[in-house]
Structures are given as structure tokens and as C-alpha cells.
MDAnalysis code that builds the backbone (N, CA, C; Angstrom):
import MDAnalysis as mda
import numpy as np

u = mda.Universe.empty(636, n_residues=212, atom_resindex=np.repeat(np.arange(212), 3), trajectory=True)
u.add_TopologyAttr("name", ["N", "CA", "C"] * 212)
u.add_TopologyAttr("resid", np.arange(1, 213))
u.add_TopologyAttr("resname", ["MET", "LYS", "LYS", "LEU", "TYR", "LEU", "PHE", "PRO", "VAL", "ILE", "LEU", "PHE", "LEU", "PHE", "LEU", "PHE", "THR", "LYS", "CYS", "GLN", "SER", "GLY", "SER", "ASN", "GLN", "ALA", "ASN", "GLU", "THR", "ASN", "ALA", "LYS", "ALA", "LEU", "PRO", "VAL", "GLU", "THR", "LEU", "GLY", "SER", "ASN", "ASN", "SER", "ALA", "TYR", "ALA", "ASP", "ASP", "GLN", "GLN", "LEU", "ASN", "GLN", "ASP", "ASP", "ASP", "ASP", "ASP", "ASP", "ASP", "GLY", "GLN", "ARG", "PRO", "GLU", "ASP", "VAL", "MET", "LYS", "VAL", "GLN", "LYS", "PHE", "LEU", "ARG", "TYR", "PHE", "PHE", "LYS", "ASN", "ASP", "LEU", "GLN", "ARG", "ASP", "LEU", "ILE", "GLN", "PRO", "THR", "SER", "ARG", "GLN", "PHE", "LYS", "LEU", "GLN", "CYS", "ALA", "ASP", "LEU", "ASN", "ALA", "ASP", "GLY", "LYS", "ASP", "GLU", "ILE", "PHE", "VAL", "GLY", "LEU", "THR", "GLY", "PRO", "TYR", "PHE", "CYS", "GLY", "SER", "GLY", "GLY", "CYS", "THR", "PHE", "LEU", "LEU", "LEU", "ASP", "HIS", "THR", "GLY", "LYS", "LEU", "ILE", "THR", "LYS", "PHE", "THR", "VAL", "SER", "SER", "TYR", "PRO", "VAL", "ILE", "VAL", "ASP", "SER", "THR", "PHE", "THR", "LYS", "GLY", "TRP", "HIS", "ASP", "LEU", "LEU", "VAL", "GLN", "SER", "GLN", "GLY", "LYS", "PHE", "HIS", "ARG", "LEU", "LYS", "PHE", "THR", "GLY", "THR", "ARG", "TYR", "LEU", "SER", "ASN", "PRO", "SER", "LEU", "ALA", "PRO", "ILE", "THR", "ASP", "PHE", "LEU", "PRO", "SER", "LYS", "LYS", "LEU", "LEU", "SER", "VAL", "PHE", "ASP", "SER", "TRP", "GLU", "GLU", "LYS", "LYS", "ALA", "TRP", "HIS", "VAL", "PHE"])
u.atoms.positions = np.array([
    [0.826, -1.209, 0.000],
    [0.000, 0.000, 0.000],
    [0.859, 1.257, 0.000],
    [1.977, 1.217, 0.802],
    [2.895, 2.363, 0.867],
    [3.476, 2.657, -0.499],
    [3.737, 1.558, -1.281],
    [4.318, 1.738, -2.597],
    [3.367, 2.496, -3.514],
    [2.061, 2.224, -3.365],
    [1.085, 2.926, -4.185],
    [1.039, 4.409, -3.847],
    [1.190, 4.724, -2.582],
    [1.199, 6.142, -2.176],
    [2.482, 6.840, -2.635],
    [3.567, 6.079, -2.612],
    [4.851, 6.690, -2.990],
    [4.972, 6.913, -4.496],
    [4.295, 6.119, -5.268],
    [4.440, 6.227, -6.726],
    [4.063, 7.609, -7.276],
    [2.889, 8.193, -6.902],
    [2.575, 9.541, -7.400],
    [3.602, 10.587, -6.974],
    [4.130, 10.414, -5.758],
    [5.137, 11.384, -5.261],
    [6.384, 11.320, -6.109],
    [6.831, 10.084, -6.374],
    [8.043, 9.910, -7.196],
    [7.813, 10.444, -8.605],
    [6.612, 10.152, -9.184],
    [6.287, 10.649, -10.527],
    [6.292, 12.159, -10.572],
    [5.736, 12.809, -9.535],
    [5.700, 14.289, -9.464],
    [7.106, 14.867, -9.420],
    [7.959, 14.247, -8.558],
    [9.341, 14.736, -8.451],
    [10.082, 14.573, -9.763],
    [9.838, 13.467, -10.467],
    [10.510, 13.227, -11.742],
    [10.115, 14.272, -12.782],
    [8.785, 14.516, -12.891],
    [8.300, 15.512, -13.861],
    [8.778, 16.908, -13.520],
    [8.810, 17.259, -12.223],
    [9.253, 18.587, -11.774],
    [10.720, 18.820, -12.133],
    [11.530, 17.755, -11.893],
    [12.966, 17.843, -12.208],
    [13.178, 18.006, -13.707],
    [12.364, 17.288, -14.501],
    [12.463, 17.359, -15.956],
    [12.155, 18.759, -16.457],
    [11.105, 19.357, -15.893],
    [10.702, 20.717, -16.292],
    [11.786, 21.728, -15.950],
    [12.355, 21.590, -14.765],
    [13.409, 22.511, -14.332],
    [14.602, 22.430, -15.260],
    [14.946, 21.176, -15.631],
    [16.082, 20.980, -16.525],
    [15.833, 21.627, -17.875],
    [14.592, 21.461, -18.398],
    [14.235, 22.067, -19.691],
    [14.271, 23.566, -19.627],
    [13.792, 24.108, -18.504],
    [13.783, 25.568, -18.334],
    [15.189, 26.121, -18.279],
    [16.094, 25.440, -17.534],
    [17.485, 25.891, -17.442],
    [18.176, 25.838, -18.789],
    [17.825, 24.764, -19.575],
    [18.427, 24.628, -20.894],
    [18.017, 25.778, -21.805],
    [16.722, 26.144, -21.708],
    [16.216, 27.252, -22.529],
    [16.875, 28.548, -22.133],
    [17.036, 28.742, -20.811],
    [17.676, 29.970, -20.331],
    [19.113, 30.067, -20.797],
    [19.813, 28.888, -20.778],
    [21.199, 28.876, -21.230],
    [21.272, 29.225, -22.716],
    [20.302, 28.673, -23.481],
    [20.266, 28.968, -24.920],
    [20.047, 30.450, -25.168],
    [19.085, 31.033, -24.433],
    [18.800, 32.467, -24.566],
    [19.992, 33.308, -24.144],
    [20.658, 32.882, -23.071],
    [21.810, 33.636, -22.568],
    [22.933, 33.626, -23.588],
    [23.095, 32.492, -24.282],
    [24.138, 32.421, -25.299],
    [23.759, 33.252, -26.524],
    [22.475, 33.305, -26.831],
    [22.024, 34.027, -28.026],
    [22.089, 35.532, -27.822],
    [21.875, 36.005, -26.599],
    [21.781, 37.439, -26.336],
    [23.037, 38.215, -26.704],
    [24.225, 37.731, -26.298],
    [25.424, 38.476, -26.688],
    [25.600, 38.579, -28.191],
    [25.185, 37.536, -28.940],
    [25.313, 37.581, -30.394],
    [24.471, 38.703, -30.958],
    [23.199, 38.813, -30.498],
    [22.314, 39.867, -30.977],
    [22.837, 41.238, -30.551],
    [23.309, 41.306, -29.291],
    [23.824, 42.582, -28.790],
    [25.054, 43.002, -29.560],
    [25.931, 42.029, -29.853],
    [27.139, 42.329, -30.608],
    [26.798, 42.851, -31.987],
    [25.786, 42.219, -32.608],
    [25.376, 42.699, -33.916],
    [24.897, 44.128, -33.841],
    [24.137, 44.457, -32.815],
    [23.629, 45.811, -32.638],
    [24.757, 46.794, -32.403],
    [25.728, 46.408, -31.564],
    [26.855, 47.287, -31.283],
    [27.708, 47.513, -32.514],
    [27.870, 46.447, -33.306],
    [28.650, 46.600, -34.530],
    [28.011, 47.606, -35.460],
    [26.672, 47.567, -35.541],
    [25.963, 48.515, -36.394],
    [26.168, 49.935, -35.895],
    [26.068, 50.121, -34.577],
    [26.268, 51.455, -34.003],
    [27.697, 51.904, -34.213],
    [28.644, 50.959, -34.064],
    [30.060, 51.292, -34.261],
    [30.323, 51.716, -35.691],
    [29.689, 50.993, -36.632],
    [29.844, 51.354, -38.047],
    [29.305, 52.748, -38.311],
    [28.154, 53.064, -37.694],
    [27.575, 54.397, -37.863],
    [28.502, 55.461, -37.308],
    [29.097, 55.182, -36.118],
    [30.033, 56.138, -35.521],
    [31.237, 56.333, -36.411],
    [31.729, 55.209, -36.978],
    [32.867, 55.300, -37.869],
    [32.546, 56.157, -39.079],
    [31.322, 55.971, -39.620],
    [30.910, 56.755, -40.783],
    [30.837, 58.222, -40.433],
    [30.304, 58.522, -39.236],
    [30.221, 59.912, -38.791],
    [31.602, 60.502, -38.661],
    [32.547, 59.714, -38.094],
    [33.903, 60.207, -37.938],
    [34.558, 60.458, -39.283],
    [34.267, 59.563, -40.256],
    [34.817, 59.767, -41.588],
    [34.225, 61.008, -42.223],
    [32.920, 61.213, -42.018],
    [32.269, 62.392, -42.577],
    [32.835, 63.665, -41.971],
    [33.260, 63.593, -40.686],
    [33.802, 64.770, -40.014],
    [35.199, 65.114, -40.501],
    [35.825, 64.177, -41.261],
    [37.167, 64.444, -41.740],
    [37.203, 65.621, -42.696],
    [36.083, 65.920, -43.329],
    [36.010, 67.063, -44.234],
    [35.097, 68.110, -43.654],
    [35.458, 69.364, -43.812],
    [34.595, 70.454, -43.378],
    [33.371, 70.507, -44.277],
    [32.395, 71.340, -43.885],
    [31.167, 71.467, -44.660],
    [31.445, 71.975, -46.068],
    [32.529, 72.746, -46.243],
    [32.809, 73.315, -47.554],
    [33.758, 72.428, -48.366],
    [33.991, 71.200, -47.885],
    [34.818, 70.273, -48.637],
    [36.301, 70.435, -48.422],
    [36.746, 71.252, -47.507],
    [38.156, 71.474, -47.259],
    [38.690, 70.434, -46.290],
    [39.899, 69.975, -46.556],
    [40.488, 68.924, -45.736],
    [41.112, 69.512, -44.478],
    [40.815, 68.925, -43.330],
    [41.371, 69.438, -42.070],
    [42.887, 69.526, -42.082],
    [43.565, 68.574, -42.753],
    [45.026, 68.614, -42.772],
    [45.550, 69.839, -43.523],
    [44.822, 70.275, -44.560],
    [45.223, 71.485, -45.292],
    [44.995, 72.727, -44.437],
    [43.871, 72.745, -43.717],
    [43.587, 73.871, -42.814],
    [44.691, 73.993, -41.773],
    [45.127, 72.856, -41.228],
    [46.179, 72.863, -40.208],
    [47.518, 73.332, -40.779],
    [47.816, 72.940, -42.014],
    [49.060, 73.396, -42.664],
    [49.071, 74.916, -42.778],
    [47.940, 75.467, -43.196],
    [47.851, 76.917, -43.373],
    [47.944, 77.626, -42.027],
    [47.230, 77.123, -41.042],
    [47.286, 77.725, -39.704],
    [48.715, 77.739, -39.169],
    [49.398, 76.635, -39.321],
    [50.785, 76.530, -38.854],
    [51.673, 77.527, -39.571],
    [51.504, 77.647, -40.895],
    [52.320, 78.584, -41.666],
    [52.054, 80.024, -41.249],
    [50.786, 80.406, -41.149],
    [50.439, 81.791, -40.821],
    [50.928, 82.182, -39.428],
    [50.806, 81.268, -38.483],
    [51.268, 81.566, -37.119],
    [52.776, 81.749, -37.064],
    [53.485, 81.021, -37.930],
    [54.943, 81.165, -37.979],
    [55.346, 82.403, -38.781],
    [54.753, 82.578, -39.951],
    [55.139, 83.659, -40.862],
    [54.861, 85.038, -40.258],
    [53.748, 85.144, -39.526],
    [53.379, 86.434, -38.919],
    [53.578, 86.413, -37.398],
    [54.509, 85.566, -36.949],
    [54.718, 85.355, -35.518],
    [54.997, 86.658, -34.765],
    [55.890, 87.469, -35.282],
    [56.276, 88.701, -34.574],
    [55.107, 89.649, -34.403],
    [54.353, 89.858, -35.471],
    [53.217, 90.782, -35.388],
    [52.089, 90.207, -34.540],
    [51.958, 88.891, -34.532],
    [50.959, 88.268, -33.667],
    [51.333, 88.452, -32.195],
    [52.617, 88.302, -31.888],
    [53.074, 88.467, -30.514],
    [52.915, 89.908, -30.033],
    [52.995, 90.839, -30.952],
    [52.852, 92.268, -30.599],
    [51.412, 92.753, -30.727],
    [50.497, 91.831, -31.001],
    [49.064, 92.153, -31.144],
    [48.807, 93.201, -32.224],
    [49.570, 93.112, -33.310],
    [49.386, 94.054, -34.417],
    [48.367, 93.556, -35.439],
    [48.008, 92.277, -35.335],
    [47.016, 91.712, -36.252],
    [45.692, 91.590, -35.511],
    [44.735, 92.385, -35.919],
    [43.433, 92.427, -35.258],
    [42.684, 91.108, -35.452],
    [41.756, 90.803, -34.541],
    [40.957, 89.572, -34.684],
    [40.249, 89.470, -36.032],
    [39.810, 90.606, -36.576],
    [39.121, 90.580, -37.872],
    [40.064, 90.204, -39.013],
    [41.371, 90.328, -38.766],
    [42.357, 89.967, -39.788],
    [42.908, 88.566, -39.589],
    [42.564, 87.950, -38.473],
    [43.082, 86.607, -38.191],
    [42.126, 85.538, -38.727],
    [41.742, 85.715, -39.969],
    [40.852, 84.789, -40.663],
    [41.420, 84.502, -42.047],
    [41.106, 83.345, -42.552],
    [41.561, 83.020, -43.901],
    [40.607, 82.029, -44.554],
    [40.675, 82.024, -45.875],
    [40.017, 81.005, -46.682],
    [41.098, 80.227, -47.410],
    [40.776, 79.025, -47.807],
    [41.722, 78.284, -48.629],
    [40.993, 77.542, -49.729],
    [41.719, 77.345, -50.804],
    [41.199, 76.561, -51.921],
    [42.381, 75.880, -52.592],
    [42.211, 74.621, -52.924],
    [43.307, 73.824, -53.475],
    [43.164, 73.639, -54.986],
    [44.312, 73.596, -55.655],
    [44.329, 73.338, -57.098],
    [45.711, 72.815, -57.467],
    [45.733, 71.846, -58.346],
    [47.005, 71.303, -58.829],
    [47.461, 72.170, -60.006],
    [48.406, 73.065, -59.751],
    [48.812, 74.036, -60.767],
    [49.878, 73.511, -61.721],
    [50.597, 72.458, -61.322],
    [51.690, 71.972, -62.174],
    [51.509, 70.508, -62.590],
    [50.302, 69.996, -62.438],
    [49.937, 68.650, -62.907],
    [50.853, 67.555, -62.365],
    [51.251, 67.695, -61.106],
    [52.078, 66.655, -60.492],
    [51.260, 65.757, -59.571],
    [49.936, 65.962, -59.550],
    [49.072, 65.154, -58.704],
    [49.006, 65.621, -57.264],
    [49.657, 66.746, -56.952],
    [49.650, 67.287, -55.595],
    [49.114, 68.718, -55.634],
    [48.135, 68.980, -54.804],
    [47.475, 70.282, -54.826],
    [48.312, 71.380, -54.171],
    [48.382, 72.518, -54.850],
    [48.875, 73.731, -54.214],
    [47.705, 74.351, -53.443],
    [48.019, 75.260, -52.515],
    [46.979, 75.816, -51.646],
    [46.942, 77.331, -51.778],
    [45.821, 77.858, -52.251],
    [45.590, 79.302, -52.247],
    [45.056, 79.694, -50.871],
    [45.608, 80.770, -50.309],
    [45.177, 81.244, -48.993],
    [44.709, 82.694, -49.120],
    [43.412, 82.907, -48.947],
    [42.849, 84.256, -49.020],
    [42.803, 84.896, -47.648],
    [43.296, 86.125, -47.564],
    [43.354, 86.841, -46.290],
    [42.435, 88.052, -46.331],
    [42.095, 88.580, -45.167],
    [41.140, 89.683, -45.101],
    [41.443, 90.582, -43.910],
    [40.640, 91.619, -43.738],
    [40.806, 92.506, -42.587],
    [41.785, 93.639, -42.875],
    [41.826, 94.645, -42.006],
    [42.662, 95.833, -42.231],
    [44.159, 95.557, -42.282],
    [44.599, 94.471, -41.646],
    [46.036, 94.164, -41.685],
    [46.474, 93.731, -43.081],
    [45.610, 93.010, -43.792],
    [45.968, 92.441, -45.086],
    [45.354, 93.179, -46.271],
    [44.383, 94.010, -46.034],
    [43.678, 94.667, -47.139],
    [43.717, 96.182, -46.990],
    [43.778, 96.857, -48.136],
    [43.756, 98.318, -48.168],
    [43.028, 98.786, -49.401],
    [43.208, 100.042, -49.735],
    [42.502, 100.611, -50.897],
    [42.939, 99.960, -52.209],
    [44.170, 99.433, -52.247],
    [44.668, 98.822, -53.482],
    [44.284, 97.371, -53.655],
    [43.789, 96.744, -52.590],
    [43.425, 95.331, -52.664],
    [43.899, 94.581, -51.436],
    [43.957, 93.275, -51.549],
    [44.319, 92.423, -50.411],
    [45.550, 91.567, -50.732],
    [46.086, 91.001, -49.678],
    [47.190, 90.045, -49.810],
    [46.611, 88.624, -49.825],
    [47.136, 87.778, -50.703],
    [46.821, 86.356, -50.625],
    [48.099, 85.571, -50.880],
    [48.081, 84.312, -50.483],
    [49.285, 83.486, -50.543],
    [49.059, 82.257, -51.409],
    [50.155, 81.732, -51.909],
    [50.129, 80.445, -52.585],
    [51.166, 79.560, -51.906],
    [50.727, 78.435, -51.358],
    [51.604, 77.480, -50.694],
    [51.688, 76.200, -51.505],
    [52.791, 75.472, -51.332],
    [52.867, 74.170, -51.976],
    [52.121, 73.135, -51.130],
    [52.120, 71.885, -51.560],
    [51.310, 70.869, -50.893],
    [51.799, 70.551, -49.486],
    [53.042, 70.949, -49.165],
    [53.565, 70.704, -47.816],
    [53.308, 71.877, -46.876],
    [52.821, 72.994, -47.439],
    [52.569, 74.174, -46.609],
    [53.683, 75.204, -46.663],
    [54.579, 75.102, -47.647],
    [55.663, 76.080, -47.794],
    [55.255, 77.161, -48.795],
    [55.748, 78.380, -48.565],
    [55.354, 79.528, -49.396],
    [55.946, 79.439, -50.795],
    [55.094, 79.648, -51.788],
    [55.544, 79.811, -53.177],
    [55.568, 81.292, -53.511],
    [54.447, 81.979, -53.296],
    [54.361, 83.414, -53.590],
    [53.411, 84.104, -52.620],
    [53.800, 85.287, -52.188],
    [52.913, 86.177, -51.432],
    [52.474, 87.283, -52.387],
    [51.190, 87.292, -52.734],
    [50.650, 88.274, -53.674],
    [50.127, 89.492, -52.904],
    [50.288, 90.656, -53.478],
    [49.800, 91.889, -52.848],
    [48.828, 92.605, -53.790],
    [48.222, 93.666, -53.280],
    [47.289, 94.547, -54.019],
    [46.432, 93.774, -55.029],
    [45.757, 92.751, -54.541],
    [44.970, 91.884, -55.420],
    [43.510, 91.872, -54.991],
    [42.652, 91.575, -55.950],
    [41.217, 91.415, -55.671],
    [40.791, 90.025, -56.106],
    [39.736, 89.518, -55.478],
    [39.224, 88.175, -55.785],
    [38.069, 88.283, -56.781],
    [37.821, 87.232, -57.565],
    [38.492, 85.930, -57.543],
    [39.794, 85.907, -58.336],
    [40.537, 84.810, -58.164],
    [41.745, 84.537, -58.949],
    [41.392, 83.447, -59.944],
    [41.743, 83.656, -61.189],
    [41.392, 82.686, -62.238],
    [42.610, 81.849, -62.612],
    [42.418, 80.538, -62.609],
    [43.473, 79.623, -63.076],
    [43.251, 79.399, -64.565],
    [44.128, 79.949, -65.381],
    [43.946, 79.878, -66.833],
    [44.370, 78.504, -67.360],
    [43.940, 78.222, -68.594],
    [44.248, 76.928, -69.217],
    [45.632, 76.923, -69.863],
    [46.274, 78.087, -69.946],
    [47.614, 78.171, -70.533],
    [48.678, 77.892, -69.464],
    [49.830, 77.397, -69.941],
    [50.918, 77.022, -69.040],
    [52.185, 77.802, -69.358],
    [52.980, 78.052, -68.324],
    [54.318, 78.604, -68.496],
    [55.260, 77.816, -67.588],
    [56.268, 77.208, -68.191],
    [57.231, 76.389, -67.444],
    [56.534, 75.311, -66.604],
    [55.466, 74.748, -67.175],
    [54.786, 73.633, -66.543],
    [53.739, 74.011, -65.508],
    [53.527, 75.301, -65.307],
    [52.540, 75.768, -64.318],
    [51.460, 76.599, -65.012],
    [50.230, 76.475, -64.526],
    [49.126, 77.280, -65.050],
    [49.422, 78.774, -64.865],
    [49.066, 79.556, -65.887],
    [49.069, 81.010, -65.709],
    [47.925, 81.394, -64.773],
    [48.125, 82.456, -64.010],
    [47.083, 82.966, -63.121],
    [46.621, 84.324, -63.610],
    [45.331, 84.537, -63.592],
    [44.760, 85.837, -63.940],
    [44.279, 86.472, -62.642],
    [44.975, 87.549, -62.255],
    [44.719, 88.163, -60.954],
    [44.267, 89.608, -61.159],
    [43.209, 89.978, -60.459],
    [42.706, 91.346, -60.555],
    [43.524, 92.297, -59.692],
    [43.838, 93.439, -60.262],
    [44.485, 94.521, -59.522],
    [44.069, 95.831, -60.169],
    [43.605, 96.747, -59.340],
    [43.138, 98.059, -59.831],
    [42.042, 97.899, -60.885],
    [41.183, 96.917, -60.673],
    [40.015, 96.736, -61.530],
    [40.273, 96.023, -62.837],
    [41.492, 95.542, -63.054],
    [41.812, 94.860, -64.306],
    [42.519, 93.531, -64.024],
    [42.316, 92.575, -64.935],
    [42.994, 91.292, -64.805],
    [44.401, 91.379, -65.395],
    [45.337, 90.805, -64.656],
    [46.735, 90.744, -65.105],
    [47.162, 89.290, -65.190],
    [47.932, 88.975, -66.222],
    [48.389, 87.597, -66.413],
    [49.717, 87.388, -65.696],
    [49.715, 86.448, -64.742],
    [50.933, 86.127, -64.008],
    [51.451, 84.774, -64.475],
    [52.730, 84.739, -64.859],
    [53.346, 83.512, -65.351],
    [54.391, 83.017, -64.359],
    [54.509, 81.712, -64.273],
    [55.470, 81.111, -63.358],
    [56.884, 81.337, -63.876],
    [57.781, 81.725, -62.972],
    [59.154, 82.058, -63.371],
    [60.090, 80.855, -63.316],
    [59.625, 79.785, -62.724],
    [60.485, 78.633, -62.493],
    [60.563, 78.310, -61.009],
    [60.335, 79.345, -60.181],
    [60.326, 79.157, -58.719],
    [59.112, 79.813, -58.056],
    [58.532, 80.805, -58.743],
    [57.446, 81.556, -58.130],
    [56.674, 82.332, -59.195],
    [55.601, 83.019, -58.752],
    [54.879, 83.972, -59.604],
    [55.264, 85.388, -59.178],
    [55.042, 86.343, -60.065],
    [55.251, 87.751, -59.727],
    [54.315, 88.126, -58.582],
    [54.852, 88.752, -57.546],
    [54.051, 89.006, -56.342],
    [53.102, 90.194, -56.483],
    [53.474, 91.174, -57.296],
    [52.626, 92.353, -57.490],
    [51.959, 92.266, -58.863],
    [50.680, 91.870, -58.913],
    [50.030, 91.666, -60.218],
    [49.923, 92.937, -61.057],
    [49.944, 94.116, -60.416],
    [49.811, 95.363, -61.172],
    [51.001, 95.593, -62.099],
    [52.093, 94.880, -61.859],
    [53.286, 95.003, -62.702],
    [53.277, 94.031, -63.871],
    [52.316, 93.130, -63.888],
    [52.216, 92.139, -64.969],
    [51.330, 92.671, -66.094],
    [51.448, 92.106, -67.290],
    [50.636, 92.576, -68.424],
    [49.136, 92.432, -68.159],
    [48.374, 93.435, -68.622],
    [46.910, 93.373, -68.530],
    [46.404, 92.425, -69.605],
    [45.376, 91.656, -69.253],
    [44.800, 90.704, -70.206],
    [43.314, 90.985, -70.374],
    [42.834, 90.825, -71.606],
    [41.396, 90.965, -71.875],
    [40.723, 89.641, -71.546],
    [40.396, 89.476, -70.286],
    [39.843, 88.209, -69.828],
    [38.331, 88.200, -69.953],
    [37.819, 87.121, -70.538],
    [36.382, 86.922, -70.617],
    [36.020, 85.759, -69.693],
    [35.144, 85.978, -68.719],
    [34.781, 84.909, -67.773],
    [34.327, 83.647, -68.485],
    [34.766, 82.507, -67.954],
    [34.396, 81.220, -68.532],
    [34.176, 80.211, -67.419],
    [33.098, 79.466, -67.500],
    [32.806, 78.443, -66.502],
    [33.780, 77.266, -66.600],
    [34.518, 77.214, -67.703],
    [35.475, 76.124, -67.885],
    [36.745, 76.333, -67.060],
    [36.982, 77.555, -66.624],
    [38.192, 77.860, -65.860],
    [37.894, 77.875, -64.361],
    [38.860, 77.434, -63.586],
    [38.711, 77.437, -62.133],
    [38.779, 78.865, -61.609],
    [37.776, 79.230, -60.841],
    [37.721, 80.551, -60.228],
    [37.961, 80.395, -58.726],
    [39.113, 80.840, -58.252],
    [39.489, 80.674, -56.854],
    [38.899, 81.808, -56.015],
    [38.269, 81.438, -54.913],
    [37.604, 82.390, -54.003],
    [36.460, 83.126, -54.693],
    [35.774, 82.416, -55.561],
    [34.646, 83.013, -56.259],
    [33.493, 83.295, -55.299],
    [33.362, 82.428, -54.268],
    [32.299, 82.608, -53.269],
    [32.890, 83.241, -52.014],
    [33.513, 84.374, -52.174],
    [34.270, 85.019, -51.091],
    [33.406, 85.379, -49.894],
    [32.151, 85.693, -50.117],
    [31.288, 86.159, -49.032],
    [30.714, 85.047, -48.168],
    [30.901, 83.782, -48.560],
    [30.354, 82.684, -47.771],
    [31.107, 82.569, -46.447],
    [30.380, 82.713, -45.341],
    [31.004, 82.737, -44.020],
    [31.492, 81.356, -43.577],
    [30.855, 80.291, -44.072],
    [31.187, 78.957, -43.571],
    [32.610, 78.538, -43.940],
    [33.214, 79.201, -44.940],
    [34.548, 78.781, -45.408],
    [35.676, 79.454, -44.643],
    [35.375, 80.324, -43.695],
    [36.425, 81.040, -42.968],
    [37.039, 80.168, -41.877],
    [38.360, 80.310, -41.714],
    [39.081, 79.652, -40.628],
    [39.886, 80.719, -39.891],
    [40.275, 80.427, -38.673],
    [41.041, 81.400, -37.876],
    [42.445, 80.868, -37.619],
    [43.368, 81.801, -37.320],
    [44.736, 81.396, -36.977],
    [45.249, 82.239, -35.823],
])
């Protein structure tokens, strides 16, 4: 008789143990699956962050941060004395840059447009041309924007058409540099063309300004 009473108890314990084992197995399966799903989610977020970081490598105006840094470094060194003496006003401590490969070597030269009372006067403004490493090629004076990169070449470099005193002057490469004062170069009858690169054509756009 005792055996008959014990049988349901043993059966209950057996079924209870079986259920617990199945439940633990399911939990283990879920626990193993969760990191995989989480990892997939994190990878997606990481990829998005990477894309954002890559997008941040370029400024809104398409200028490369490394070029901006080259120009900043050059300007701080070149005008170091006047900067230390506070002779360059905050309104003059701004610049624009635009890159162009002037000698077809696959490396961009850098045009640097300057502004403010320190760099500009009644005759025009100063702008610079740097090589791809950030070294000075020519410091131009008494000039107005834009600067046109012509399709003609001299000694392997594009001629530049630079405005001075309301007229375009043709500047030719000498072998090491361009003439710094465009008013001394021959006047050219320039007709605007969309086929030619116009440097600093959008001079008034505020988003392209950088400080040094």
C-alpha cells in the first residue's frame, strides 16, 4: 500500500525535475544568443560612428582638415612677430583656402585668401600660394578676388589671372614663383568662362572662414 502512495510522489518529483532541466536549458540557450544579438547591434552602431567620424574628416565646404592645419601653422609662424605684438586684429586673423594642382604633379597647391585691415587696403588684399607641404611659393599683394586659373601654361605651371586696380593681369610662373605684385604684370582681356577654375569666387560665404 505504501508503494502505491509513494508512486505519485516519485512521478511528481521526476516531472518537476524534468521541467526545471528544460527551463534551465532554454535559459542557457537564450543567454548564449543574447550576446550575439547585442554584438550585432553594437557593430551597427560602431559602423555608424565610424561613418560619422569619416564624414567629419572634411569640413562642410569640402576642405580637408590637414590642409587647414598646414595653413594655420604657416600663418602663425610667418606672422609670428606681429601676432606676438598684437598688431594683427581679430578681424584679420581669418583666412580662406582653396586647393588646385597648378603643375599637374598630382599634388594640390593651396591658395590662402586673407582679409581685414592688416591684409587689405585701398589697393586690394594680400593672398598666398603654398605648396602641398605648406611652404610659401608666392605672397601676392594689391589683389582682388576671384583669382582665375587659366588653361595656358608657363614652365609647366598654369598662368594665373589676378585682378588689380580693376583689371585682370596675367601672371606667369618664373620657375620658382609667380610675380608678387600683379599690377606690374601685363593686362589681359579676360572673358569669364565656366570652364576655368575661379578661386575664391564665393568670397562672401562665411562657412569657409578659418582662424589662426
